[in-house]
N, C-alpha and C positions, 0 to 999 in steps of 0.2 A: 608515647616512648619511641620512639626508635627501634629501640632493644627491649625485647622481654628481661623485665628487671630480673627475674627467677633465675633465667638462663645467666647472665651476668654473675647475678650474686654467687651464682654457685659454681660457675667455671671461672672464675677470675677473681675473685674474693676467697673461697671455699679452696679450691684447689691451687689456685695460683698463691695464696697468702697463707694460710693458718692452721691445715689441716695438723695441727700437731698431737698426732695419736700417741697419748700414754695406752701404757697394757687396761686401763679401767675404763677410758671412754672407748675403745676399738672394741672390746668384748661385748660394752654396754651396746653399743650400736649392731654389733653381730650379732646380738640375743635378739634383734625386733627384727632380723631377716629370716627366713623360712629354711630349716637344712634342704630339700629338696631346688635350692633355687639354682639356675643354670650357670648365670652369671652372679660371681658377688666380686667388687673390690673397693679396694681401701687403703687408703694411703695417708705417710705423714708427710705431707707436702712443703710445710716449715721447713722440715730437714733440707729438703730439695731447695726451697727458695732461699734458706741462707747461705747455703753452699755455693751458690748460683752468685751471693753476694748483694744481696736483696737485703731489703730492711721491713719488720714489720711492728708496727707501733698501737697501742688503742684507736687511733681514729683513722689511720691510715697506713697505705702502701707504698714504700719506695722499689722504685725498681732498680736492677744493675744495673751499672752505668753502659759497661759494655753494652748490653740489650738495650737501653735508650740510644745510643750512638747506631746500632743496626736499624733499631726502627725508626729514628728520628725523631726521641722527642716524646715516646709514649708516657712517660710520667705524667703530661699533660691531657692523654687523650678522655674523651667521653666515658668509654668503656670503662678506662681508670679511676672517674670519678664517682660512676655508678659503684663501682665495685667499693670504693673509699666510702662514700652514703651507707651501704650496708653494711658495713662492719660498725659503722657509729651508731647505727639506729633502727637495724635488726631485733635484736634482743637476741640473736641467735648464738648459740655453743659454739665457737669455730674450733674448738679441739679434735673433733672429727667429724667424717660424715660419711657415706655407706652408698654406693653404686648397686644396684642388682635389677636384673632383668631376665627375662627368658629369651631365646628367640625369636620368638613368631612376634615377639614387641618391636616396633618403629622406635620408641624412646627408652632410656633406664628409667627406675625410681629411684629417686635418691631422699637417703634419710637421715635426718638431723635432729641434735637436740636442740630444745630451747630454754635459754637463762632466765629470758622472762616472757613469758606467751601474750599476757596482754598487750608487753611494746611489739611483739611480732605481728600482732594482728591488727593494731594499730597500722603498722609498717606495710603491710599486703593492702591493706584498704586504703590506704592512701595512694598506693601503685596501681589502683582500681580493681581489686579481686573484690567479690562480691559473695558472700554468703547463699548458699543455694541449696543444702542439704545438711540431715545429720540423720547417723544411723550407728548401734552400735556403740555409742558414745563419742562418735570420730564425725567432728563438724568439717564440712566441706567446703572450701572458697573457690569459685573458679575467675578465671581471665581470658576473654575472649579478643582473638583478634581475627580478622579476616580467613585466612589458613590456617593457624593453629588456634590451641587453646590450652593455658596452663590450670592443672588444679594442684590443689594442699590440704591435705587433710591432716587436721589437728589431733593428736591424741592424746592426753594427758601433757606431757612437756617432749612431744616429740612431734616433727612435720614432716610429711612425706608430702614428695612432691614430683608430678610428672607433666613432662608437656604435650597436649596427642597434637601430631599430623594430620592435618585435615581429610577425611576420608577414611581413616585407621581404625578401623573397627575391633583391633586386637587384643584392645585394654580399655576397660571397663571403667575407668578410673573409682566409682562408687564401689562397685561391687568387688573389683581386685585387690584396691588398698583395706578394706576390712578382712576380703579372705589372707590377706600377706598378714596382718596382725594376728588374726588368730591362729594360723598355722605358725606361726613362730612361736605363740605362747607354746605348744603342746609337742613341736621341734625346731629348737633354736638352732641356727646354723653357728652359732659360737661353740657349739657341742659337738661337732664333728671335728677330725682328722685335720680337714681340709682349713678347718679356721684357725687351728694352733699354729698349722705350717706358714698361714700365711699374716697372720696377728703382729703386730710390734714392729712392724717393717715400715722402711719408707715407703716403700709399693708392696702391697698385696693382690693377688686376681685367683681367682677361682672360675674353671670355665668347665661345665661338663659337656662333653663329648656332642656333638648333634646325634640325636637320635635316627634322623636319618641321613647323615653319614655314615653310620655305619650299618643301618639298613641296606643301601645304595653298594655299602663294600661287601657285605655278606652276598645279596642276590649277583653280585658279579664274580663269585669264587672266589671270593680273598681266604687265604687259608685260616681256619679259627685259629692256630697260632699266633698269625702276626694281628688278628681282627681283637684278640684279647686285650695287643698292647695300647690299643686307642679307644678300648672300652673302658668309660672312667671320667675323672677326673683331672685335668692340667692344671697344678697352680704352681703358680709365679710369686716367689718374693723378689725383695730389691733392697739393699743397703748401703749404705753411703757412710765413710768417713774423710778427713782433709784431703786425701790424694786418691783415692780409691771407689771405684764404683762397681759393686758387685750382684749381678743378677743369676738366680737360681730357679729349678725349675726341676716337678718332679709329678708323676702319672700317680693317680690314687685310686684303687678300684672304688665299687658300690657300697662297700661295706666301711670304706677309710681306711685301710689295708694300702701299705705302700707297692707298686709293683715291682717285679722284680724280672733278671732275663734268666730264670733259671731254669725255664722251660726250653731254651737255645745252648745249654751247656752241652748237648751232644754234638753243638753244631763247630763250636770253637772256644777256646778256655779263654774263660773268662777273669782267669790272676794273672792272664799273659800284659807282659807293663811293654813299653817302647823301651827301645835298646838305645842307652847313649853311645855307643860305637858307630852305630848305624848312623847317628847325627852329628858327629865327629866330621863327614865326610863335606857337612854344607860350609860354602864358600860366604865368604867376609860381607859381600853384595848380599845376601838372600835373607833380608831382613820376615819374611812372611815363611814361615814354614807349617808343613801340616806332618803328622806321623799318624800312625796305627800299627797295631801289633796284632797280627793275623798269625795266631798260634795253634798248630793243632787243626787247623780248621776241615770239616769234614766237606769236602767240593763236591759232593755225591747229593750230600743231604743239602745244602745250599744253592745249587742249582735247577734241585727237585724244585725248592721253595720257590723259585724265580718263576721256573717255567710255569707255577702251579698259579701262580698270582699276577704272572700276565699272560695265562693261556696263550702258550705256545705250543705252536705245531709239532709233529712228532720232528720234518724236516729242521727246523727251528732248535730243538734241541739238540741234534746230531752236529749241528754247527757251534753249539754252545760247547758241545763236547771237546772239539777240536782246542780252545779255548781252555777249556779245565786241564788237558793234558800240559799246558805250560804253568796254571795256576797251580798244580797241584807241587810245582817246585818251591812254591812259596812258605815258610815257617818260619814267621819272625815276623819285624817292622817292615811296613813299606814309607817310606816317608819324600817328599818333594818339598825345595825350598827354594823361593822367586822372589829377586828382587831386581832394580834398577841399580843402573851403574856410576850415571851422571844425574840423578837427581832430576829436576825440572827439564833440564835440556833432551834428556831420554823420552819421555812424554813427548815433547817438544819431534824427537827426530822419529821416532815410532807412530807420531800421526801423520809424519811427510812420507811415511814409508821409508825412511833412510837407515840402513846399518841396521836394522830391528836386531837380529841376532848380539847384537853390539851393544846393543843399550840394554838389555836383560842378561840377568844370570838365573841359569834353574839347575839345580842338581834332583835328582832321581836316586834313590838308595831302595834297592830291593834284599832280603836277609832271603835266603835261601835254605833247603835243607842240606847238612851235610854231604859237600863231592857234587852238590848239584853245581856250584855258580862256574866252574871251571869247564861243565855238559855242557853247558848254556850257552858260555861264551866260543866253543867248538861249534854250536849248533849257528850263534851267528856268523863265525866266521863262514861257514858252508854256504848261509843265506847268500852274503854278500859277494858270495863268490858266484853263484848262482845267478844272480842280479847283475852280475858284469859292475856291482859299486865299489869305485876303487876309495882305497884304504891302505893306511900304515899302521905299523903293527903288531904284534902277535897277541896270541891268547894269554903269554906270560905278562907280560907287559901293557897290554890293551890297545885296543882303536883307538883309531882317530881318522872320521870320513868332514872330509871336505863339503860344504853344502854349496851345490852350485846355484853360482850368482851372488854368493852371498860372500862374503870376507869376513866368516866363520867358519866353527867345524864341530863337532858335534863327538865329544871321547867318551869311550865305554872303558869299563875295567872291572878285574876281578878282584876281591880282597876277602883271602879267606871265605866266609858264606854270606859274602855281599857282591852283588853286581851294583853297578853307581855308572850313570849316564848324566854326562854335562855336558854345558855350552863353552865349558874353559876347562882350564888344568887342573885334575883329579890330584888331592892330596887331602891326607886325613890332618887333625889336628889344626883347623884353620881358625878356633875362638869364635864362632859365629856370634853374635851378639844374643842374637836372640836365644839361642839356644844355652846361654851362658845366662840368660836371665830368667829365665820359665824353666823348670826342673818337669821334664816331658817323662822320665824313668817311672812318676808317679803315676800314670793313665796310661788305660787300653787306647786313648783316642783323643788326641788334642791338637787347636792350632795356635798358635799364637806369630804375634806380630811385634817386632820391638824395632821403637829410634829413638836414638838419643839426639841432642842438640849439638854432637860433630857428625851427625850423618846429612851429607851434601844435600838430600830434599830435606830436611828441616831446617839449612842454614838458609837453602832458596826462598825458602819459607816465609822466613825472618824469624823463626820459632826456634825458644830456647827450654824446651824443654823436653822430659825424656821420659816416651808414652811406650808402655806395654800392654797390649788387648791379647786376651788369649779365652779359649772355649775348649771346655773340656767337659769329660763327662765319668759317673761311675759305672761302671760295670756290670753292676749285682743289684745296685736300688735305682737304676736309670736316673738318676739325679746329674742332669747339667749344668754349668756353671758358665758365666759368660763375664768376663772383670777387665775393668779398665783402670790403669795406673796412671797418674799425671803427677811425675814431680818438678820441680821447679817451675821457674814460671810466675805470670804476677797472678795476683789471688789466693785468697784463704782458704779456699772452697775445690772440692775438686772440679765442680761444672762451672764455677769463677773462670777456674785455667781453661777448661772448656772452652767457655765463651770466648775469653778473652784470645784463645789459640786460633777459633773461626775467626774474630774480627781482624787479626794480624792477618792471617794470610789471605783474607779478602781484601786486603790492600796492598798485594805483590801484582809486581807490574810485570806482567806477562809479556808484555813485548818485546823487555830484555832478552828473552830467552828466543826470540823468532827474528834473527839477524839476519839480514838480507844474503847473508853468504851463505847461509844453508839452499837458496836457491841458484838453480844454475840452468841451462838450456834445456835438459829433462822434464821441467816444470812449466815451460811454457806451451801453451798451445799454437802452433802457429796455422794460421789459417790461410791457405795460398791462394790462388785465382782459379776460379772453378767455369772450364769452358765448357758453355751449355751450350753453342752452336747446332750441335751436331742432333740435340734433345727435342723430341717436340712435347712442347706442355701442353 
C-alpha cells in the first residue's frame, strides 16, 4: 500500500470524521492514559466535521462542498476511500480516540476502543500486520515498511497504536505499551483536574511544560516568581455552536490546582478593568482594538523583574529608569485602535508605498494619574519647540503635527486624564463598531476585531458575514479565551461559514484593485545610456 493504513484510518477517518466524544466514551479512554502523561489530546471532531457542513454515515464520509471545491474533488481521493473502508470494516468504535505521548517520542500513541475485536484483527491482518509477541495479556501486531514500522497492541477491547520511525529508539513498543497500561491502572489521567477541564469538549489538550525548558529558564536566572507560572500543565479546550468558536486555556500546577496571579498582586491591581471612556476615542475605521488596564502599577518592582529576567547591566537599568519616569504617570487604560480606510485599495496603496498614513486609521489612548495629562502635554510642547518641529494648536486644544513628505498629520490632545494620539481628527463618541460589539469593560486586558457586512473590506471580498474575533483573559485564574463569532452568510455551522468565506475571498479579482492609474513616473525605472569610454575594464 502507498499509505500506512492505520495512519489514514486514524487521522482521516477517526479524526476527520467521527470522534464524537460523549462523556462516558471520553472518560473511558482517558482512564487508559497514565496521569503523568506529558501530552494528551482528545476531541469531538464529529461536531467539527458537521459544523463544517460534512456528513458521516455508517459506511462513508461526505466531505463539505466548499472543501471539495477548494481541494478539487477530495471526495473521490484514494485516502478518503481508505478511511471509508476503515469505517465499514475495522470494528473500531468511532465514538472517541485519545492521543498521548512524551516529549522524547517521535510519534504519538493512539488509543481507541473496539466494538468487534475479531473483526479488527481480521482487518489489520488483511493490511499485512503480523502477530509477533504477547506480554501481560497484550497481543502485539507489526506492519513493516522500509523506513517505518507500525505497531498495534490489543488488550481486552482496546487497541494501542504507534508508528515507529526508522532509527528511533526512544519508544519501545512492547515494553512501553505494557507500562502505559499498568500505570493507567494505578493512576489514570481521567481522575486529574486536567482531564476534567479538557473532557467533553470539541477539543481537549493537556501539555506538561517540558522539564528541559524549565531547567533552561532556571539556569539562565529566570526569576522564581515568573518560573512558577510556567511550571505545570497548560490545558486547552474548545467549544462550538452554530455561529461561535471558543477556545480557552488555563494553567494547572503539578497537583492539579489552578494557577493564579496572586503573587503579582503587589505589582498591579488585578481587579482593574478597561475604561469605556478610553475606548470612546476609537475612530470609526479602527476595526482592530487592543486595550489593557494598568492600574496602580508598581513600576519599580516591574522594572526590577524585567531587569532580573533580561540580565540587564547597571547602565541598561539606568536607561530604563528614564522611561520609567514617564510610565509613572500612567494609571489606567492603554488602548490602541487600528484599521484601513479604503478596504482592499488601502492594502494596494500601502504595498505601493502611496499615501500610507491616509490608508490607515490609528488611535492610541493613555490614561494618566490625576492632573498629569496637561503636564505631559506641556512637556510635549517643550520637546517640540526644542526639536524645532513645527506644529499647530495649543495645550488646551491639542497639537497637530504635519508629517514631512506625507499628506497627513498626527493629532495629540488631552481630555480629562486621557492623552490621545491619532492620525485623524480626535473626538469622543465615534460609535466604533468593535467597541460596540465587544464589552472590553469586563476585562483587565483584551483584543477584538469586528468586521460587519457593511465594512468596505468585507464588501471588496464579497463577504456577507458579520465577524467578531476576540482574545481576553481573567486576571485571577490566568484563564485565556479566544473566540470567533460569524453571523450571516451561507452555512449551517460556524466552520462551514468560515470555509465558505475563505472560498469566496479566494475568488476575489485582485487585479481590479491594481488600476494603471496608481502608476506614474515615480514608479518607473529609467535606464539612461551609460558612458563607459573613460573606464578601463
